[in-house]
DOZALO-78314 format. One line per 3 residues: number of its first residue (from 1); their letters; for each residue x, y, z of N, C-alpha, C, O. Coordinates in Angstrom, 3 decimals. Layout:
N
NUM> a> X/Y/Z/X/Y/Z/X/Y/Z/X/Y/Z | ... $
END
This chain:
235
1> msr> 10.106/-5.665/-71.183/9.313/-4.695/-70.502/8.555/-5.298/-69.374/8.501/-4.771/-68.263 | 7.933/-6.489/-69.706/7.224/-7.196/-68.683/8.023/-7.609/-67.511/7.566/-7.608/-66.368 | 9.323/-7.989/-67.843/10.237/-8.407/-66.757/10.567/-7.230/-65.865/10.653/-7.375/-64.645 $
4> nye> 10.751/-6.084/-66.455/11.018/-4.872/-65.588/9.849/-4.501/-64.761/10.000/-4.107/-63.604 | 8.635/-4.619/-65.345/7.421/-4.312/-64.594/7.272/-5.298/-63.463/6.966/-4.924/-62.331 | 7.495/-6.599/-63.784/7.428/-7.600/-62.734/8.409/-7.404/-61.637/8.098/-7.593/-60.462 $
7> ldk> 9.623/-7.017/-62.022/10.686/-6.767/-61.049/10.347/-5.535/-60.180/10.528/-5.570/-58.963 | 9.862/-4.463/-60.797/9.525/-3.250/-60.004/8.389/-3.603/-59.016/8.394/-3.184/-57.859 | 7.434/-4.376/-59.514/6.328/-4.741/-58.707/6.781/-5.572/-57.471/6.343/-5.339/-56.344 $
10> lka> 7.677/-6.550/-57.741/8.188/-7.350/-56.633/9.041/-6.496/-55.701/8.989/-6.676/-54.484 | 9.819/-5.579/-56.248/10.576/-4.682/-55.364/9.696/-3.840/-54.499/9.995/-3.629/-53.323 | 8.588/-3.341/-55.068/7.648/-2.554/-54.309/7.009/-3.350/-53.145/6.826/-2.870/-52.026 $
13> eqe> 6.692/-4.601/-53.510/6.120/-5.476/-52.474/7.143/-5.785/-51.428/6.832/-5.884/-50.241 | 8.429/-5.945/-51.892/9.462/-6.224/-50.902/9.698/-5.012/-49.971/9.922/-5.172/-48.772 | 9.643/-3.814/-50.548/9.832/-2.622/-49.754/8.678/-2.435/-48.719/8.868/-2.090/-47.553 $
16> saf> 7.462/-2.700/-49.273/6.274/-2.581/-48.369/6.380/-3.559/-47.242/6.127/-3.202/-46.091 | 6.750/-4.796/-47.536/6.914/-5.791/-46.471/8.003/-5.419/-45.487/7.883/-5.648/-44.284 | 9.104/-4.821/-46.037/10.191/-4.404/-45.150/9.705/-3.289/-44.208/10.000/-3.291/-43.012 $
19> qrk> 8.966/-2.358/-44.771/8.431/-1.222/-43.956/7.468/-1.727/-42.864/7.452/-1.244/-41.731 | 6.666/-2.731/-43.274/5.738/-3.323/-42.246/6.563/-3.994/-41.132/6.239/-3.898/-39.949 | 7.621/-4.665/-41.549/8.467/-5.345/-40.569/9.084/-4.324/-39.642/9.106/-4.530/-38.428 $
22> qea> 9.593/-3.211/-40.191/10.221/-2.166/-39.417/9.215/-1.523/-38.447/9.512/-1.274/-37.279 | 8.013/-1.269/-38.988/6.997/-0.718/-38.135/6.645/-1.648/-36.962/6.503/-1.224/-35.814 | 6.515/-2.905/-37.303/6.200/-3.886/-36.263/7.306/-3.990/-35.236/7.036/-4.152/-34.046 $
25> yrn> 8.554/-3.901/-35.681/9.682/-3.970/-34.777/9.755/-2.765/-33.897/10.069/-2.877/-32.712 | 9.458/-1.549/-34.481/9.453/-0.347/-33.666/8.335/-0.417/-32.596/8.535/0.001/-31.456 | 7.200/-0.931/-32.969/6.121/-1.109/-32.034/6.552/-2.055/-30.928/6.300/-1.805/-29.749 $
28> yed> 7.215/-3.164/-31.325/7.672/-4.121/-30.418/8.702/-3.499/-29.417/8.613/-3.727/-28.210 | 9.641/-2.740/-29.928/10.617/-2.082/-29.113/9.979/-1.134/-28.111/10.382/-1.062/-26.950 | 8.932/-0.378/-28.608/8.265/0.568/-27.728/7.594/-0.132/-26.618/7.726/0.285/-25.467 $
31> vrd> 6.853/-1.212/-26.902/6.164/-1.977/-25.890/7.146/-2.647/-24.937/6.926/-2.722/-23.728 | 8.276/-3.148/-25.547/9.286/-3.793/-24.749/9.851/-2.840/-23.689/10.032/-3.211/-22.529 | 10.128/-1.583/-24.126/10.647/-0.596/-23.188/9.584/-0.294/-22.073/9.904/-0.117/-20.897 $
34> rvn> 8.311/-0.251/-22.530/7.239/-0.009/-21.530/7.085/-1.140/-20.543/6.776/-0.941/-19.368 | 7.313/-2.343/-21.061/7.287/-3.531/-20.184/8.433/-3.430/-19.152/8.209/-3.662/-17.965 | 9.661/-3.084/-19.599/10.737/-2.989/-18.683/10.497/-1.907/-17.631/10.848/-2.056/-16.461 $
37> aay> 9.884/-0.808/-18.092/9.555/0.281/-17.127/8.509/-0.150/-16.141/8.566/0.147/-14.948 | 7.514/-0.891/-16.708/6.374/-1.377/-15.858/6.953/-2.425/-14.851/6.505/-2.485/-13.706 | 7.917/-3.221/-15.272/8.502/-4.190/-14.352/9.259/-3.479/-13.212/9.148/-3.871/-12.051 $
40> dam> 10.010/-2.455/-13.550/10.727/-1.687/-12.527/9.736/-1.035/-11.577/9.929/-1.034/-10.361 | 8.665/-0.477/-12.151/7.626/0.143/-11.297/6.965/-0.855/-10.352/6.670/-0.560/-9.194 | 6.743/-2.065/-10.907/6.122/-3.145/-10.131/7.026/-3.589/-8.997/6.558/-3.826/-7.883 $
43> qaa> 8.343/-3.706/-9.274/9.306/-4.100/-8.254/9.401/-3.006/-7.198/9.464/-3.323/-6.011 | 9.414/-1.735/-7.580/9.486/-0.651/-6.667/8.228/-0.641/-5.770/8.322/-0.400/-4.566 | 7.046/-0.905/-6.377/5.769/-0.967/-5.640/5.847/-2.174/-4.660/5.354/-2.094/-3.535 $
46> wek> 6.432/-3.210/-5.075/6.529/-4.409/-4.197/7.435/-4.124/-2.984/7.128/-4.535/-1.865 | 8.524/-3.435/-3.212/9.409/-3.089/-2.132/8.701/-2.208/-1.081/8.846/-2.389/0.128 | 7.913/-1.225/-1.627/7.151/-0.335/-0.716/6.063/-1.139/-0.004/5.747/-0.859/1.152 $
49> rvc> 5.503/-2.108/-0.665/4.508/-2.943/-0.071/5.093/-3.743/1.102/4.515/-3.832/2.185 | 6.299/-4.331/0.820/6.972/-5.087/1.877/7.355/-4.214/3.064/7.183/-4.611/4.217 | 7.873/-3.028/2.779/8.215/-2.094/3.878/6.981/-1.690/4.707/7.022/-1.629/5.936 $
52> are> 5.891/-1.419/3.985/4.652/-1.033/4.647/4.135/-2.204/5.498/3.644/-1.981/6.605 | 4.236/-3.432/5.007/3.796/-4.574/5.745/4.662/-4.773/7.017/4.136/-5.090/8.084 | 5.963/-4.586/6.890/6.849/-4.725/8.058/6.520/-3.653/9.096/6.515/-3.916/10.299 $
55> kmn> 6.243/-2.426/8.604/5.890/-1.317/9.549/4.558/-1.651/10.208/4.414/-1.421/11.409 | 3.575/-2.182/9.478/2.305/-2.513/10.022/2.433/-3.678/11.087/1.774/-3.665/12.126 | 3.303/-4.662/10.770/3.541/-5.723/11.700/4.179/-5.230/12.972/3.826/-5.670/14.066 $
58> qef> 5.132/-4.306/12.830/5.759/-3.737/14.020/4.752/-3.014/14.872/4.690/-3.198/16.088 | 3.961/-2.184/14.215/2.913/-1.453/14.995/1.871/-2.412/15.643/1.346/-2.158/16.727 | 1.613/-3.500/14.934/0.702/-4.488/15.479/1.302/-5.105/16.742/0.599/-5.271/17.739 $
61> ekr> 2.597/-5.448/16.713/3.263/-6.081/17.837/3.303/-5.079/19.036/3.116/-5.463/20.191 | 3.553/-3.787/18.712/3.554/-2.784/19.743/2.191/-2.631/20.415/2.079/-2.533/21.637 | 1.147/-2.615/19.559/-0.202/-2.516/20.133/-0.558/-3.769/20.897/-1.241/-3.690/21.918 $
64> ksa> -0.104/-4.953/20.421/-0.345/-6.189/21.162/0.275/-6.153/22.522/-0.350/-6.541/23.509 | 1.550/-5.671/22.588/2.259/-5.570/23.834/1.571/-4.598/24.791/1.473/-4.832/25.996 | 1.087/-3.468/24.185/0.404/-2.448/24.984/-0.879/-3.036/25.588/-1.203/-2.790/26.750 $
67> yey> -1.587/-3.803/24.790/-2.825/-4.405/25.296/-2.577/-5.422/26.424/-3.290/-5.493/27.426 | -1.520/-6.195/26.184/-1.149/-7.210/27.231/-0.748/-6.549/28.502/-1.147/-6.998/29.576 | 0.059/-5.450/28.429/0.478/-4.734/29.635/-0.760/-4.097/30.265/-0.956/-4.186/31.477 $
70> hds> -1.610/-3.443/29.431/-2.830/-2.831/29.914/-3.699/-3.828/30.642/-4.174/-3.580/31.751 | -3.899/-4.973/29.988/-4.736/-6.003/30.674/-4.135/-6.535/31.966/-4.857/-6.842/32.915 | -2.768/-6.646/32.000/-2.131/-7.186/33.172/-2.275/-6.241/34.330/-2.557/-6.655/35.454 $
73> vwe> -2.077/-4.934/34.049/-2.229/-3.945/35.135/-3.609/-3.878/35.643/-3.821/-3.811/36.853 | -4.588/-3.892/34.743/-5.984/-3.847/35.209/-6.459/-5.083/35.850/-7.346/-5.044/36.703 | -5.875/-6.232/35.453/-6.174/-7.466/36.130/-5.674/-7.406/37.592/-6.377/-7.833/38.508 $
76> dyg> -4.454/-6.872/37.799/-3.935/-6.687/39.109/-4.854/-5.801/39.961/-5.127/-6.104/41.122 | -5.308/-4.739/39.380/-6.260/-3.835/40.091/-7.572/-4.563/40.452/-8.147/-4.387/41.526 | -8.005/-5.394/39.479/-9.274/-6.149/39.692/-9.135/-7.121/40.856/-10.068/-7.318/41.634 $
79> rir> -7.938/-7.731/40.962/-7.771/-8.698/42.114/-7.734/-7.970/43.414/-8.311/-8.409/44.410 | -7.041/-6.834/43.406/-6.987/-6.039/44.666/-8.377/-5.518/45.022/-8.764/-5.585/46.188 | -9.116/-5.018/44.089/-10.475/-4.535/44.293/-11.397/-5.633/44.796/-12.110/-5.424/45.777 $
82> dnn> -11.404/-6.757/44.177/-12.297/-7.829/44.580/-11.965/-8.371/45.959/-12.848/-8.620/46.780 | -10.654/-8.550/46.196/-10.214/-9.088/47.462/-10.530/-8.132/48.543/-11.088/-8.532/49.565 | -10.182/-6.795/48.365/-10.414/-5.775/49.431/-11.882/-5.539/49.663/-12.332/-5.397/50.800 $
85> nsq> -12.629/-5.497/48.575/-14.112/-5.293/48.728/-14.774/-6.393/49.536/-15.698/-6.163/50.316 | -14.247/-7.635/49.312/-14.793/-8.761/50.056/-14.496/-8.595/51.566/-15.356/-8.821/52.417 | -13.262/-8.198/51.852/-12.873/-7.976/53.231/-13.622/-6.781/53.846/-14.022/-6.810/55.010 $
88> ies> -13.803/-5.710/53.012/-14.498/-4.559/53.513/-15.943/-4.901/53.947/-16.418/-4.459/54.993 | -16.629/-5.715/53.090/-18.009/-6.077/53.416/-18.058/-6.849/54.692/-18.957/-6.645/55.509 | -17.094/-7.753/54.889/-17.071/-8.566/56.139/-16.767/-7.649/57.332/-17.395/-7.767/58.384 $
91> lkl> -15.821/-6.756/57.166/-15.391/-5.887/58.313/-16.554/-4.898/58.637/-16.765/-4.553/59.800 | -17.289/-4.459/57.615/-18.388/-3.564/57.855/-19.450/-4.216/58.713/-20.002/-3.605/59.628 | -19.730/-5.496/58.392/-20.703/-6.239/59.231/-20.211/-6.360/60.670/-20.976/-6.191/61.620 $
94> ead> -18.966/-6.648/60.805/-18.367/-6.784/62.113/-18.359/-5.426/62.872/-18.646/-5.375/64.068 | -18.027/-4.343/62.156/-18.049/-2.995/62.740/-19.451/-2.608/63.148/-19.647/-2.031/64.218 | -20.430/-2.913/62.316/-21.854/-2.625/62.703/-22.236/-3.412/63.914/-22.945/-2.888/64.773 $
97> seh> -21.795/-4.673/64.037/-22.079/-5.459/65.246/-21.468/-4.837/66.494/-22.130/-4.758/67.529 | -20.215/-4.394/66.415/-19.540/-3.750/67.472/-20.230/-2.423/67.858/-20.327/-2.077/69.035 | -20.694/-1.710/66.852/-21.374/-0.451/67.121/-22.662/-0.696/67.867/-22.978/0.031/68.809 $
100> ham> -23.421/-1.716/67.462/-24.689/-2.031/68.157/-24.413/-2.502/69.601/-25.121/-2.159/70.548 | -23.358/-3.293/69.708/-22.987/-3.773/71.074/-22.541/-2.610/71.916/-22.829/-2.594/73.113 | -21.863/-1.646/71.367/-21.419/-0.461/72.123/-22.656/0.323/72.610/-22.756/0.706/73.776 $
103> qdc> -23.596/0.544/71.663/-24.819/1.273/72.073/-25.597/0.544/73.178/-26.089/1.154/74.127 | -25.688/-0.788/73.016/-26.387/-1.537/74.036/-25.685/-1.401/75.401/-26.356/-1.209/76.415 | -24.400/-1.494/75.436/-23.669/-1.408/76.672/-23.852/-0.007/77.317/-24.080/0.121/78.520 $
106> fdr> -23.747/0.984/76.499/-23.934/2.370/76.992/-25.387/2.558/77.508/-25.588/3.229/78.521 | -26.359/1.997/76.850/-27.713/2.071/77.293/-27.895/1.356/78.631/-28.595/1.850/79.515 | -27.266/0.197/78.772/-27.319/-0.584/80.022/-26.654/0.192/81.166/-27.154/0.231/82.290 $
109> asa> -25.524/0.800/80.846/-24.809/1.593/81.881/-25.685/2.761/82.357/-25.807/3.041/83.549 | -26.293/3.433/81.352/-27.188/4.589/81.683/-28.374/4.153/82.540/-28.764/4.800/83.511 | -28.930/2.990/82.107/-30.115/2.472/82.811/-29.745/2.029/84.243/-30.511/2.282/85.172 $
112> aye> -28.588/1.374/84.434/-28.132/0.958/85.714/-27.837/2.132/86.637/-28.104/2.090/87.837 | -27.279/3.179/86.042/-26.985/4.377/86.831/-28.255/5.076/87.249/-28.321/5.611/88.356 | -29.282/5.091/86.390/-30.490/5.830/86.678/-31.523/5.049/87.430/-32.161/5.564/88.348 $
115> ygd> -31.700/3.746/87.027/-32.804/3.003/87.584/-32.438/1.761/88.313/-33.284/1.220/89.025 | -31.222/1.258/88.190/-30.843/-0.034/88.800/-29.677/0.077/89.776/-29.527/1.044/90.524 | -28.879/-0.953/89.721/-27.690/-1.002/90.596/-26.611/-0.125/90.020/-26.054/-0.440/88.968 $
118> kse> -26.315/0.924/90.657/-25.349/1.844/90.077/-23.938/1.239/90.007/-23.094/1.699/89.238 | -23.703/0.231/90.798/-22.379/-0.356/90.791/-22.123/-1.110/89.449/-20.972/-1.399/89.122 | -23.198/-1.427/88.674/-22.993/-2.111/87.424/-22.742/-1.185/86.265/-22.314/-1.586/85.183 $
121> apm> -23.032/0.098/86.543/-22.925/1.145/85.472/-21.458/1.200/84.940/-21.276/1.224/83.722 | -20.432/1.219/85.784/-19.076/1.311/85.266/-18.695/0.070/84.395/-17.981/0.181/83.398 | -19.196/-1.085/84.815/-18.874/-2.302/84.025/-19.439/-2.179/82.608/-18.733/-2.403/81.625 $
124> wsq> -20.738/-1.816/82.519/-21.332/-1.662/81.210/-20.676/-0.554/80.361/-20.521/-0.652/79.143 | -20.313/0.477/81.082/-19.655/1.585/80.360/-18.302/1.164/79.824/-17.923/1.507/78.704 | -17.577/0.407/80.649/-16.213/-0.086/80.220/-16.397/-1.011/78.993/-15.682/-0.918/77.995 $
127> egh> -17.360/-1.874/79.122/-17.548/-2.830/77.940/-17.989/-2.088/76.688/-17.624/-2.428/75.563 | -18.807/-1.040/76.941/-19.203/-0.196/75.812/-18.020/0.433/75.086/-17.957/0.462/73.857 | -17.077/0.939/75.897/-15.884/1.593/75.366/-15.000/0.534/74.609/-14.360/0.861/73.610 $
130> ehk> -14.985/-0.698/75.094/-14.176/-1.701/74.428/-14.790/-2.022/73.061/-14.060/-2.217/72.089 | -16.148/-2.078/72.977/-16.774/-2.308/71.662/-16.499/-1.105/70.743/-16.303/-1.273/69.539 | -16.486/0.060/71.296/-16.241/1.244/70.520/-14.812/1.232/69.908/-14.605/1.589/68.748 $
133> err> -13.864/0.813/70.730/-12.439/0.723/70.265/-12.329/-0.280/69.137/-11.641/-0.037/68.145 | -13.024/-1.437/69.291/-12.960/-2.431/68.263/-13.611/-1.959/66.954/-13.133/-2.207/65.847 | -14.763/-1.243/67.168/-15.425/-0.658/66.021/-14.539/0.361/65.264/-14.481/0.385/64.035 $
136> nal> -13.879/1.170/66.042/-12.993/2.205/65.431/-11.837/1.520/64.751/-11.425/1.943/63.671 | -11.300/0.474/65.348/-10.147/-0.234/64.727/-10.600/-0.886/63.406/-9.862/-0.909/62.421 | -11.831/-1.414/63.417/-12.330/-2.029/62.187/-12.546/-0.972/61.078/-12.249/-1.191/59.904 $
139> nve> -13.075/0.180/61.518/-13.276/1.273/60.550/-11.947/1.748/59.984/-11.873/2.113/58.811 | -10.903/1.751/60.793/-9.571/2.138/60.284/-9.108/1.114/59.280/-8.555/1.483/58.244 | -9.314/-0.151/59.548/-8.910/-1.207/58.602/-9.726/-1.113/57.306/-9.216/-1.314/56.203 $
142> ise> -11.004/-0.801/57.487/-11.849/-0.650/56.274/-11.391/0.495/55.426/-11.395/0.394/54.199 | -10.974/1.644/56.073/-10.482/2.771/55.315/-9.174/2.489/54.609/-8.946/2.973/53.501 | -8.287/1.684/55.263/-7.018/1.302/54.667/-7.232/0.400/53.413/-6.571/0.560/52.387 $
145> lar> -8.153/-0.519/53.548/-8.485/-1.365/52.423/-9.078/-0.599/51.202/-8.763/-0.842/50.038 | -9.954/0.336/51.587/-10.526/1.203/50.509/-9.463/2.088/49.848/-9.493/2.328/48.641 | -8.530/2.563/50.668/-7.454/3.413/50.157/-6.573/2.586/49.201/-6.116/3.104/48.182 $
148> evk> -6.329/1.282/49.533/-5.535/0.419/48.628/-6.260/0.284/47.264/-5.630/0.337/46.207 | -7.597/0.110/47.317/-8.359/-0.015/46.071/-8.226/1.260/45.213/-7.997/1.212/44.005 | -8.386/2.419/45.920/-8.315/3.670/45.252/-6.921/3.914/44.628/-6.809/4.397/43.501 $
151> dar> -5.886/3.573/45.372/-4.492/3.758/44.880/-4.218/2.786/43.710/-3.546/3.144/42.743 | -4.737/1.581/43.811/-4.511/0.600/42.727/-5.224/1.114/41.445/-4.685/0.941/40.352 | -6.387/1.722/41.551/-7.071/2.224/40.378/-6.317/3.413/39.801/-6.161/3.531/38.586 $
154> aha> -5.847/4.299/40.690/-5.033/5.428/40.214/-3.786/4.997/39.476/-3.427/5.570/38.448 | -3.124/3.973/40.013/-1.919/3.422/39.354/-2.301/2.833/37.992/-1.577/3.033/37.016 | -3.367/2.149/37.911/-3.738/1.519/36.591/-4.080/2.643/35.611/-3.661/2.565/34.456 $
157> ely> -4.806/3.666/36.004/-5.185/4.734/35.094/-3.898/5.511/34.627/-3.812/5.973/33.490 | -2.938/5.623/35.538/-1.699/6.379/35.208/-0.780/5.580/34.281/-0.255/6.130/33.313 | -0.581/4.287/34.566/0.419/3.525/33.872/-0.163/2.621/32.783/0.571/2.096/31.946 $
160> apk> -1.434/2.451/32.801/-2.067/1.630/31.737/-3.355/2.309/31.269/-4.447/1.797/31.519 | -3.239/3.460/30.590/-4.398/4.130/30.067/-4.953/3.321/28.856/-4.416/2.277/28.486 | -5.992/3.824/28.292/-6.594/3.195/27.118/-5.573/3.129/26.003/-4.901/4.119/25.714 $
163> vds> -5.448/1.947/25.362/-4.480/1.751/24.289/-4.789/2.601/23.090/-5.922/2.623/22.609 | -3.775/3.311/22.596/-3.939/4.142/21.375/-3.615/3.307/20.188/-2.470/2.879/20.038 | -4.588/3.047/19.315/-4.392/2.234/18.166/-4.181/3.082/16.881/-4.208/2.546/15.774 $
166> saf> -3.980/4.364/17.039/-3.883/5.268/15.818/-2.671/4.913/14.975/-2.746/4.924/13.746 | -1.567/4.602/15.613/-0.312/4.331/14.911/-0.461/3.051/14.060/-0.026/2.996/12.910 | -1.087/2.031/14.663/-1.309/0.775/13.906/-2.295/1.058/12.738/-2.068/0.618/11.610 $
169> qsa> -3.377/1.789/13.025/-4.369/2.066/12.014/-3.778/2.827/10.844/-4.111/2.586/9.684 | -2.882/3.763/11.182/-2.209/4.537/10.116/-1.279/3.624/9.293/-1.242/3.717/8.066 | -0.552/2.771/9.956/0.364/1.850/9.246/-0.472/0.825/8.402/-0.062/0.429/7.310 $
172> qae> -1.604/0.430/8.923/-2.490/-0.474/8.203/-2.997/0.172/6.921/-3.041/-0.459/5.865 | -3.376/1.435/7.031/-3.913/2.178/5.869/-2.759/2.359/4.814/-2.994/2.251/3.610 | -1.550/2.628/5.285/-0.435/2.756/4.413/-0.137/1.437/3.637/0.204/1.432/2.454 $
175> fet> -0.289/0.348/4.380/-0.042/-0.967/3.722/-1.147/-1.211/2.677/-0.857/-1.649/1.564 | -2.371/-0.938/3.021/-3.437/-1.175/2.061/-3.272/-0.323/0.761/-3.584/-0.752/-0.350 | -2.763/0.898/0.987/-2.481/1.733/-0.216/-1.345/1.150/-1.014/-1.442/1.056/-2.237 $
178> aks> -0.246/0.747/-0.350/0.862/0.163/-1.003/0.487/-1.153/-1.715/0.959/-1.434/-2.817 | -0.364/-1.941/-1.060/-0.807/-3.168/-1.698/-1.651/-2.907/-2.945/-1.520/-3.619/-3.940 | -2.506/-1.903/-2.898/-3.337/-1.533/-4.063/-2.500/-1.030/-5.200/-2.768/-1.344/-6.360 $
181> lhe> -1.469/-0.236/-4.882/-0.554/0.317/-5.931/0.295/-0.811/-6.545/0.569/-0.791/-7.745 | 0.707/-1.783/-5.734/1.489/-2.915/-6.256/0.615/-3.763/-7.176/1.055/-4.171/-8.251 | -0.623/-4.029/-6.754/-1.473/-4.840/-7.603/-1.804/-4.140/-8.903/-1.924/-4.801/-9.934 $
184> saq> -1.955/-2.837/-8.893/-2.222/-2.056/-10.139/-0.965/-2.129/-11.025/-1.077/-2.337/-12.234 | 0.198/-1.964/-10.450/1.460/-2.044/-11.212/1.673/-3.468/-11.758/2.196/-3.641/-12.859 | 1.271/-4.470/-10.993/1.406/-5.845/-11.468/0.454/-6.124/-12.619/0.811/-6.815/-13.572 $
187> aef> -0.761/-5.585/-12.533/-1.730/-5.783/-13.642/-1.269/-5.042/-14.905/-1.452/-5.542/-16.015 | -0.685/-3.875/-14.744/-0.132/-3.090/-15.885/1.006/-3.858/-16.518/1.086/-3.946/-17.744 | 1.892/-4.416/-15.704/3.020/-5.181/-16.245/2.539/-6.378/-17.029/2.998/-6.613/-18.147 $
190> ksl> 1.603/-7.156/-16.450/1.061/-8.343/-17.124/0.421/-7.993/-18.481/0.608/-8.683/-19.483 | -0.333/-6.898/-18.463/-1.022/-6.442/-19.715/-0.002/-6.078/-20.788/-0.119/-6.494/-21.941 | 1.002/-5.293/-20.390/2.027/-4.904/-21.395/2.857/-6.113/-21.842/3.221/-6.198/-23.015 $
193> kaq> 3.157/-7.027/-20.956/3.896/-8.222/-21.279/3.157/-9.058/-22.302/3.770/-9.609/-23.217 | 1.786/-9.162/-22.151/0.998/-9.901/-23.157/1.035/-9.155/-24.487/1.110/-9.791/-25.539 | 0.987/-7.854/-24.468/1.122/-7.074/-25.748/2.519/-7.310/-26.398/2.636/-7.486/-27.611 $
196> rdq> 3.538/-7.307/-25.562/4.886/-7.510/-26.071/5.008/-8.930/-26.712/5.515/-9.091/-27.822 | 4.536/-9.906/-25.984/4.628/-11.265/-26.535/3.903/-11.409/-27.842/4.373/-12.082/-28.758 | 2.716/-10.752/-27.930/1.964/-10.814/-29.202/2.666/-10.130/-30.319/2.670/-10.600/-31.457 $
199> lkk> 3.291/-8.965/-29.980/4.025/-8.246/-31.050/5.286/-8.977/-31.427/5.746/-8.885/-32.565 | 5.858/-9.714/-30.470/7.042/-10.480/-30.780/6.693/-11.544/-31.839/7.434/-11.760/-32.797 | 5.540/-12.197/-31.631/5.116/-13.199/-32.565/4.863/-12.553/-33.971/5.275/-13.082/-35.004 $
202> tts> 4.185/-11.420/-33.950/3.861/-10.684/-35.213/5.132/-10.315/-35.891/5.258/-10.483/-37.104 | 6.131/-9.791/-35.110/7.403/-9.387/-35.770/8.195/-10.521/-36.340/8.798/-10.407/-37.407 | 8.192/-11.653/-35.602/8.928/-12.822/-36.063/8.250/-13.414/-37.327/8.912/-14.054/-38.144 $
205> cai> 6.946/-13.195/-37.475/6.242/-13.707/-38.666/6.409/-12.839/-39.833/6.163/-13.272/-40.959 | 6.839/-11.560/-39.622/6.973/-10.609/-40.731/8.161/-10.980/-41.604/8.113/-10.643/-42.787 | 9.212/-11.633/-41.154/10.333/-12.017/-41.917/10.024/-13.120/-42.942/10.353/-12.964/-44.118 $
208> psi> 9.416/-14.199/-42.534/9.039/-15.269/-43.490/8.121/-14.725/-44.581/8.209/-15.189/-45.718 | 7.216/-13.733/-44.283/6.288/-13.229/-45.255/7.005/-12.653/-46.454/6.444/-12.649/-47.550 | 8.218/-12.167/-46.294/8.959/-11.563/-47.404/9.380/-12.637/-48.368/9.478/-12.378/-49.567 $
211> ftw> 9.631/-13.833/-47.887/10.157/-14.872/-48.694/9.114/-15.830/-49.237/9.440/-16.707/-50.037 | 7.907/-15.685/-48.831/6.888/-16.655/-49.248/6.296/-16.431/-50.601/5.868/-17.365/-51.280 | 6.273/-15.136/-50.999/5.670/-14.914/-52.341/6.653/-15.252/-53.441/7.761/-14.717/-53.486 $
214> scr> 6.260/-16.101/-54.288/7.197/-16.534/-55.344/6.498/-16.526/-56.691/5.269/-16.465/-56.739 | 7.212/-16.583/-57.738/6.622/-16.608/-59.065/7.350/-17.650/-59.909/8.361/-18.196/-59.468 | 6.880/-17.921/-61.055/7.498/-18.913/-61.919/7.942/-18.232/-63.231/7.228/-17.429/-63.831 $
217> fgy> 9.154/-18.606/-63.627/9.656/-18.077/-64.873/10.191/-19.278/-65.700/11.099/-20.003/-65.294 | 9.618/-19.418/-66.778/10.208/-20.382/-67.768/10.366/-21.758/-67.230/9.645/-22.669/-67.638 | 11.302/-21.947/-66.309/11.705/-23.309/-65.854/10.755/-23.822/-64.800/10.889/-24.968/-64.372 $
220> gsp> 9.779/-23.007/-64.353/8.788/-23.507/-63.365/9.304/-23.590/-61.964/8.699/-24.273/-61.137 | 10.393/-22.928/-61.651/10.925/-22.994/-60.293/10.460/-21.754/-59.532/10.538/-20.640/-60.050 | 9.990/-21.941/-58.335/9.597/-20.778/-57.522/10.819/-20.062/-57.013/11.757/-20.690/-56.522 $
223> lcl> 10.815/-18.751/-57.127/11.932/-17.918/-56.704/11.472/-16.888/-55.706/10.401/-16.303/-55.860 | 12.261/-16.664/-54.697/11.982/-15.692/-53.671/12.275/-14.279/-54.165/12.934/-14.112/-55.192 | 11.818/-13.308/-53.487/12.013/-11.898/-53.937/13.436/-11.465/-53.934/13.782/-10.551/-54.682 $
226> ycl> 14.313/-12.074/-53.122/15.720/-11.703/-53.103/16.435/-12.382/-54.221/17.369/-11.810/-54.781 | 16.038/-13.590/-54.577/16.724/-14.358/-55.641/16.275/-13.920/-57.033/17.033/-14.077/-57.991 | 15.047/-13.367/-57.176/14.489/-13.071/-58.465/15.321/-12.024/-59.260/15.556/-12.244/-60.448 $
229> pif> 15.761/-10.930/-58.673/16.540/-9.967/-59.489/17.800/-10.640/-60.045/18.177/-10.350/-61.181 | 18.454/-11.509/-59.307/19.667/-12.178/-59.817/19.284/-13.120/-60.958/20.000/-13.238/-61.952 | 18.140/-13.789/-60.793/17.701/-14.692/-61.859/17.419/-13.987/-63.126/17.775/-14.453/-64.208 $
232> lil> 16.737/-12.791/-62.997/16.424/-12.016/-64.246/17.683/-11.507/-64.967/17.729/-11.465/-66.196 | 18.724/-11.113/-64.165/19.956/-10.646/-64.762/20.659/-11.778/-65.472/21.172/-11.611/-66.578 | 20.681/-12.936/-64.826/21.332/-14.072/-65.422/20.706/-14.541/-66.678/21.357/-15.083/-67.570 $
235> r> 19.380/-14.316/-66.736/18.658/-14.735/-67.963/19.007/-13.741/-69.094/18.521/-13.888/-70.216 $
END
């Protein structure tokens, strides 16, 4: 009777250990499947991150080229403006001098005609007209230089407007989002992998636990749970 009781007890312990092992293995399989899914999600997130980074780099290069072209065009305008303005200031001084000389000659011609030697009047008048022609020629040159500056600015505004960074900023935001999603997926994978590894150890330890409990019968030899039923029958 005691042997049957002992055998039933050992069988119950064996069945309980087996159920624990099965439960541990099912948990391990569940986490293993979740790890595989998390790995796939992490890889997919990584691919999206790489694509987003490539797009961001492309938009960065486009913006860089746009800035370089923008700066080049406006630098050309700046050179034309500075050079022409320098010439304009010099020509304005020269034109003012010619204008004052013209006025002086005309005043002398008028004075000679009214109060002095009238024969000198034509000479002063002629000289006054010569100063006037030079003044007018200088003013034409000044106007041409000013027009060149105006045209250069209009060209710069038309072909090199303010650089639009919205495409790069949008691509940068997409990359930051993809980066964040990848890092989250990576953290999830690492967490599940750690759970899987721990469950793997627990599951592997469940098998030896079935064989470790032994008892002694008569001869003093320890018997495992699988060998005990055979031992009792042979006895």
